N, C-alpha and C positions, 0 to 999 in steps of 0.2 A: 503493499498499499503504499502510496506517496501522499506528500504534503506539496500544496501550491496555492497561489494567491489568484490562481485562474478561476476562469467563471463558470458554473455547472450549465451542460446544456441538457436539453429533454432526452430523458432514459438512462444517463448517468448514475450508478448508484455508490451514496455517498455514506460513511461511517461518520457518524455525529457524534462528535465529544465535547467535554466542558471546553477544551479549546474553540468548538465552532461556538457554544454561547453557556453558560451557568444554567440554562435549562436540562442539560442534558448531561445531571449527575448518573443517571442508569443510560450509558452511550445505546444507541439505536441505530438501525440501517434503513434510510431512504432511498427509493427510485425518483428523480427529478420528474417531474409533469411539465413543467415552467419555472422562471424566473420571472419575476414579476417588475414591472418598470415603477416601482413606487421612490419619492425619494427618502434616504435613510442618510443615516450619518455615514461618513468616510469609511471604506472598507466594511462596510456592513449591507447584505442583501437579504431581499425576503424572496422564498422560494414556496412553489405548492409543489406536495411530494406524499408520496402512499411510503407509510412505515410498514417496513416489512419484517413477517415471523422471520423464525430461523430456516423456514422451508424453502422463504424467498415469496411467498406468498404476503400480497398487500391486504395487511390488516386496520390501516386506518386511514383516510385523508388528512392531511397537516398545512396547514401555513406556518414556513417557520422563521424568523430572524434571525440569521446567523452570520458569524463575523468569516469574509471568504476564505482569512490568511488560515482560519480553525477547520479548515475541508480536508476530510481525510476520501479520497477515490478508491474504491474498491477495484482490486487488481481484477479484471474480466477472468482471468486464469481458476481464479478462487470462486467464483461465484456458485450459490447455491445452485445444482440443478436437477429439476425435477423430472421424472419421467412422468408421460402423459397415461394415465390408465384410461383407456376406454372401455366401460359396460355398457351391455343392450339394456334399453329400457324395457321393462316389463309392461307391455300393453293390452290392456282387458277389453272387450267390447263396451261403448257407453249407453247406459239406457235412458232413454228419453223418454220420459214420462208426459 
């Protein structure tokens, strides 16, 4: 994982710790939806993102105020890989009364 003051882009997976904001006493992973164009203090940005579970599934949508220099980009080679399991849906006849 690398630290940088670069600007996140849609689809980036970030590890947010206290370096990004004091609100992250418990670090989280997020997938960026978009960077909001709102006025902020120098070096800070607003992002819309999905909070990710350990499996990589989105569990909550959040708007976050973070310090650019504190963002940690997740290395794509170690992102959670999910195997899609497809199960047939049991269909029964519909009874109309």
